[in-house]
C-alpha positions as CSV (number, residue, x, y, z in Angstrom):
1,M,-10.2,8.0,9.8
2,R,-7.8,6.1,7.5
3,K,-8.6,5.6,3.8
4,T,-8.5,1.9,4.4
5,D,-11.3,2.2,7.0
6,L,-13.8,3.3,4.4
7,A,-14.1,-0.1,2.6
8,C,-16.3,-1.6,5.3
9,L,-18.5,1.3,6.1
10,D,-21.9,2.2,4.6
11,R,-22.9,5.7,3.7
12,G,-24.1,6.2,7.3
13,G,-20.7,5.2,8.7
14,R,-21.9,1.9,10.0
15,V,-19.6,-1.2,9.7
16,V,-21.2,-3.6,7.2
17,S,-18.7,-6.4,7.0
18,D,-15.6,-7.7,8.6
19,E,-14.5,-9.3,5.3
20,A,-12.4,-7.4,2.9
21,R,-10.5,-7.7,-0.4
22,A,-7.5,-5.5,-1.4
23,H,-6.0,-5.5,-4.8
24,L,-2.4,-4.2,-4.8
25,V,0.2,-3.1,-7.3
26,V,3.6,-2.7,-5.6
27,T,6.3,-0.8,-7.4
28,G,10.0,-0.3,-6.7
29,R,12.7,-2.9,-6.4
30,V,10.2,-5.7,-5.8
31,Q,11.2,-8.5,-8.3
32,G,14.1,-10.8,-7.7
33,V,14.0,-10.2,-3.9
34,F,11.6,-13.0,-2.9
35,F,8.7,-10.6,-2.7
36,R,6.2,-13.2,-4.1
37,A,7.3,-16.0,-1.8
38,E,7.3,-13.7,1.3
39,T,3.9,-12.3,0.3
40,A,2.5,-15.8,0.1
41,G,4.0,-16.7,3.5
42,T,2.7,-13.6,5.1
43,A,-0.8,-14.1,3.6
44,R,-1.0,-17.7,4.7
45,R,0.2,-16.8,8.3
46,L,-2.6,-14.2,8.4
47,G,-5.2,-16.7,7.2
48,L,-5.8,-14.8,3.9
49,S,-6.8,-16.0,0.5
50,G,-5.7,-14.5,-2.8
51,W,-2.7,-14.5,-5.1
52,V,0.5,-12.7,-6.0
53,M,2.4,-12.4,-9.3
54,N,5.2,-10.5,-11.0
55,R,4.1,-8.1,-13.8
56,A,6.0,-7.5,-17.0
57,D,6.4,-3.8,-16.0
58,G,8.5,-4.8,-13.0
59,A,5.8,-4.4,-10.4
60,V,4.2,-7.1,-8.2
61,E,0.5,-7.4,-8.1
62,A,-1.4,-9.1,-5.3
63,V,-4.9,-9.7,-3.9
64,F,-5.6,-10.3,-0.2
65,E,-9.0,-11.5,0.9
66,G,-10.2,-12.4,4.4
67,K,-10.8,-10.8,7.7
68,R,-10.4,-7.0,7.5
69,E,-7.8,-6.7,10.3
70,S,-5.7,-9.4,8.6
71,V,-6.0,-7.7,5.1
72,D,-5.0,-4.4,6.7
73,R,-1.9,-6.1,8.2
74,A,-0.9,-7.6,4.8
75,V,-1.3,-4.3,3.1
76,E,0.9,-2.6,5.7
77,W,3.5,-5.5,5.3
78,A,3.5,-4.9,1.5
79,R,4.5,-1.3,2.0
80,V,7.8,-2.6,3.3
81,G,8.1,-6.1,1.9
82,P,11.0,-8.4,2.5
83,G,14.4,-7.1,3.6
84,A,16.0,-6.9,0.1
85,A,13.0,-5.0,-1.4
86,R,12.8,-1.3,-1.8
87,V,9.1,-0.5,-2.1
88,Q,8.5,2.8,-3.9
89,D,4.6,2.8,-3.9
90,V,1.7,0.6,-3.1
91,D,-1.5,1.3,-5.0
92,V,-4.5,-0.3,-3.2
93,T,-7.9,-0.8,-4.7
94,W,-10.6,-2.1,-2.3
95,E,-13.0,-4.6,-3.9
96,E,-15.9,-6.7,-2.9
97,P,-14.8,-10.1,-1.5
98,A,-15.1,-12.8,-4.1
99,G,-14.9,-15.9,-1.9
100,V,-11.4,-16.9,-3.1
101,K,-10.0,-19.9,-1.3
102,G,-6.3,-20.5,-0.6
103,F,-3.3,-18.3,-1.6
104,S,-1.3,-18.9,-4.7
105,V,1.8,-17.6,-6.4
106,R,0.9,-16.9,-10.1
107,H,3.5,-17.1,-12.8
108,S,3.3,-14.6,-15.6
């Protein structure tokens, strides 16, 4: 079982929701390479809500919320990013969905 599969299972291993929320911090060469714009486009194409922003430390932070399968696909996309990016690491924290609507690019 993948680590990402655990977010929607109860202690008995039963699926409890098909909604998910992933909070990501992406490091590497991820600023100045259209990472935020491409992340927003990917999220919107997948029907996800959330946000993306550059951080002062050079990382990109993002939240994806929506159908579990689509969130998983967005997380996998972030592990590669747009063509000019060089993703070093993606730290994913699974959270309870918060009912966010729409996807925005935040400016730090």
